PAMI-223526 format. One record per residue (C-alpha): residue in one letter; x, y, z negated. Coordinates in steps of 0.1 Angstrom, whole numbers, plus 5000, padded with zeros to 4 digits. Layout:
aXYZ ...
//
This chain:
m407474976112 k409574836084 e413374866088 k415074536096 m417174416067 t420974406070 n422874096057 w426074246043 r425574046011 w426573726031 v429773896042 m430473946005 c429673575999 a432073486026 m434873686010 l434173505977 f434273175995 f437673246010 a439073375977 t437973065960 t439472845988 v442873015984 n442472985946 y442172615947 m444872565974 d447272755952 r446272545922 q446672215941 v450072255956 l451672115924 s449471805923 l450171725960 t453971765956 f454471625921 k454671255925 e456571235958 f458771555959 i459071725925 q459171425900 p462271265916 e464071595918 f463471705882 h463171355866 w459671425851 t457471175833 d453671165835 s453771335801 d455871615815 y453371665842 g450471645817 t452271915796 i452372145826 t448772085838 g447572085802 w449172405791 f448272575824 s444672485814 i444972635779 a446672945792 y443972975819 a441372935791 i442873215770 f443273445801 c439673375811 l438473515778 f440073855786 a439673835824 g435873875822 k436174175800 f438974315823 i436674275853 d433774445836 w436174725825 m438174765857 g435274715881 t434874445907 k436874595935 k440074685916 g439774385891 y439474125919 l442274285938 i444674275909 a443673915900 i444473775935 v447773965938 v448873835904 w447973475911 s449573485946 l452773615931 g452673335905 a452173075933 v455173205953 m457373205922 h457172825919 a459572805949 a462372945928 c462172685900 g464672435917 w467272705922 a466772845887 t466972495871 a470272425889 l471672765878 v470672715841 e471872345840 g475172425859 y474572225891 e475772325925 s472572225943 v469172075939 a470471755955 a473071725928 m470271725902 r468371455920 a471471235920 v471671235882 e470970905866 a467370865855 g466870855817 s470271005810 a470871305787 a471571515819 a468171405834 l466371495802 g468071845802 i466971895839 a463471785831 g463172005800 t464472325817 s462372275849 v459172205828 w459672545811 l460272725844 f457272565860 l455172645829 f456173015832 c455073025869 r451872845860 m451173105833 v451473385859 l449273175883 g446673125856 l446673485845 g445573585880 e443273295887 a441373355855 g439873665872 n438473475902 f435173335888 p434273625865 a434773855895 a432973635919 i429973575896 k429773955891 v429774015928 t426973755932 a424873925906 e425474265923 y424574145958 f421873875953 p418573855935 k418173575909 k416373335931 d419273335956 r422173335932 a422572955928 f422572915966 a425073195971 t427173055942 s427172705957 i428472855990 f431373045975 n431972765950 a432272535979 g435572715985 a436972505956 s436272185975 v437272336009 g440472445993 a440972095979 l439971956014 a442472176033 a445272126007 p446071746014 a445871816052 t448572086050 i450572086018 p452271746019 l453071796056 l454672146048 a456571986019 k457871706041 a458871926070 w460372226052 g460572136015 w458072165986 e459272525980 m457972646014 a454572486006 f454272715976 i455373025996 i453072976026 i449972896006 g450673175981 a450973426009 l447373366019 g446273555988 f448073865999 i446273866032 w442873836015 a443774125992 g444474346022 v440974276037 w439174316003 v440374676000 f438474776031 v435274556030 y434074575993 n431874845978 k428874825954 p425674765973 e424375115967 e427675265980 a428175026009 k427475186043 q426774846057 v423774796033 n420574956044 e417575046023 a415674726031 e418574506020 l419174715989 e415574675979 y415774305984 i418974285963 n417374485934 q413974315934 d414474175899 e414974515885 a411374625894 d410074505861 a413274545841 p413874835817 k415275135835 l418875225827 t420375555837 a423375545860 e425675655832 t424375375809 k424775115837 e428375225842 n429475255806 k427474995787 q429374675777 m428874375755 s431474295728 y432773945722 w431173945688 q427774045703 a428173775730 l428973505705 g425873595686 h423673455713 k422873085717 q422873145755 t426573205753 w427272885733 s425072685757 f427072805787 a430372765770 f429672405758 g428472305792 k431772435807 f433872265780 m432371925786 t432571935824 d435272155838 g437971915827 v436471635848 w436971835880 w440371945870 f441371585861 f440471465896 l442071775912 f445371735893 w445671355891 a443971205922 p447071215944 a449171055915 y446370795910 f446470675946 q450270645944 d450270475910 q447470225918 f447970155955 g451470285963 i450070545987 k451970875988 a450271205994 s452271266026 d451470916040 p448770926067 q446570716046 g447170936015 v446171246035 a443071066048 l442070956014 i442271295997 f440771466028 t437771216028 l437271265991 y436971635993 a435071626026 i432371436006 v432571705979 t432271986003 i429371856024 v427271705997 s427671995972 l426272255995 g422772125986 g423472175950 g422472545950 y419472475972 l417772225949 p416772475922 k415572705950 i413072435959 f411972395923 v411372765920 e409772845954 k407972525961 k407172405926 g406572745911 m409072695883 e410772975864 p414473005877 y416172885845 a413872585842 g414372495878 r418172525874 m418172295843 r416072035860 a418472035890 m421472015866 l419971705849 i419771535882 f423371615890 a424471495855 f423571135863 f425771105894 p429171105875 i428070775859 l429370625891 a432970695878 l432470385857 f432770175888 a435770345904 q438370115889 p436469785893 l435469855929 g438869985937 g440269645927 i437869465950 y437469695980 g440669905978 p441370275976 w438570386000 a435970275975 v437570495948 a437870795971 i434170775980 i433170745943 i435371035932 g433971235961 i430371185950 v431371265914 g433171575926 a430071685947 a427871645916 h430371855896 q430372135922 s426572125923 w426372145885 s428972425885 a427072645910 n423972625887 i425672655853 f427372975866 s423973105877 t422373055842 v424573345831 g422973585857 d419573445847 m419873535810 f422373825807 p422274175820 k424674255848 y427074455827 a427874155805 i428073885832 a431873885837 t432473885799 i430173585794 t431573405824 g435073455810 i434073305777 g432673005795 a435772965817 m437872975785 a435872685771 g436272505804 g439972555802 l440072415767 g438272105779 s440672075808 f443672095785 c442371815764 i441771575793 n444971665813 k447471665785 g445771365769 s445771175802 g449571235807 v450371105772 l447970815776 f449370705810 d452970705797 y451970515766 a449870255785 a452670205811 g455170145782 q452769895765 g452069705797 e449969395792 a449569475755 f447369775763 a443969655775 f440569805781 f437469665799 g439569395816 f442369625827 t445869635813 g448669895814 k448170215833 p444970095851 a443370055817 a444370415808 y442670535840 m439570335832 i439370515798 v439570855814 f436970755840 c434570655812 i434970995796 c434271165829 a431170945835 v429271065804 a430471425800 y427671585820 l424771415802 i426271515769 g426871875781 w423271905795 s421771765763 v423472015741 m422672305765 k419072205764 m419072185726 l420572535723 v418372695749 p415272485754 k413572735776 y414273065793 k415073355771 a416673665785 v419273855764 e417974215760 a419974485777 
//
């Protein structure tokens, strides 16, 4: 009688899900406290906020390049542990920025800084100092967060066969939208009750709890006592026809950056990430500010909480099917995994076109129409993201997965820098120009938002087209 298969791989998937949830909650604390709590205290402009989010993106991008190599070198268990401890420390450090700014600028309290006249030289000094302090904390946050996806994708490749990886990735990747979903329901309320500083401390502390659990639950499949022979055979089913590597080779073999950049598969993945990651990060960082700018709804208002919660509820629920669609193409239609994944990604690439209608419909039907549209676009992104990550496991050997994922994440961070920094500058410029700045029937800052929504609408189709051009059909990179 055949031994019943254990399911420890799904416990690992759950750990990845919770890590990604914490990752995105830490990342979103700033966006949910910026407009209502932090901007008045430090006299920031939209450009200041764009500088912080933009340079966080560029730092994250640079760190991602090395994070993948670090995870491959350090190993999944230690590498992931170090990453989450560092980003949790960075998250908590934000809470000290108000105190540090007051100390540097010579004020007795944070309240005294808030009372400074807006636009004065003193206000500019407070803004400049605080921006640099927040940037430093964001750098530490980004340094740790850069390790999340390379480590998570590596764990997925270790614990799941190719046919299940997109589905497993869609589950843990849903942590991004669940984190974004939990954030508006908790962070503004924490900030309103105990101050924005406590929101950073409480959310940051969650990472330390996860790290304590990770130490005890993770081992490689072949070393995990919870994985029996039947499950191990299922996990390693793709290796039956693959060239056999000795244990020593598996442990020591690595792919250099130069080797990685010599493959079109790397450039395909990187370009897809460059074009699309910034769309998700734009909505993540700017959606709360958008609802306050356009409709006067604060993040801590009941309607503000409901809008952001609904937006990410749509993302969370709808995106779960994103990893299952290629599974249907592969198992029901008999398609090769990469071909099935690319077909699914093409379908997902059409949904962001709805972003073109966010501003017009928002003007007619109000903020709920915008929240629903952004939710659908976000769900399409998460579905796309689950599959583009899985293309790495399709085409590259396991020892190179974290390195390639890091390169792609770096490209995604560069794309995010462009859209976030560019948006901040554009919004300030458009607000200053007023009626003189017009686009598609909108004027002032609404026109600027319309421009960014148009970019978001076409980014995925452009990304998919270039990916398909670079890698028209499945071609594995030889180990």
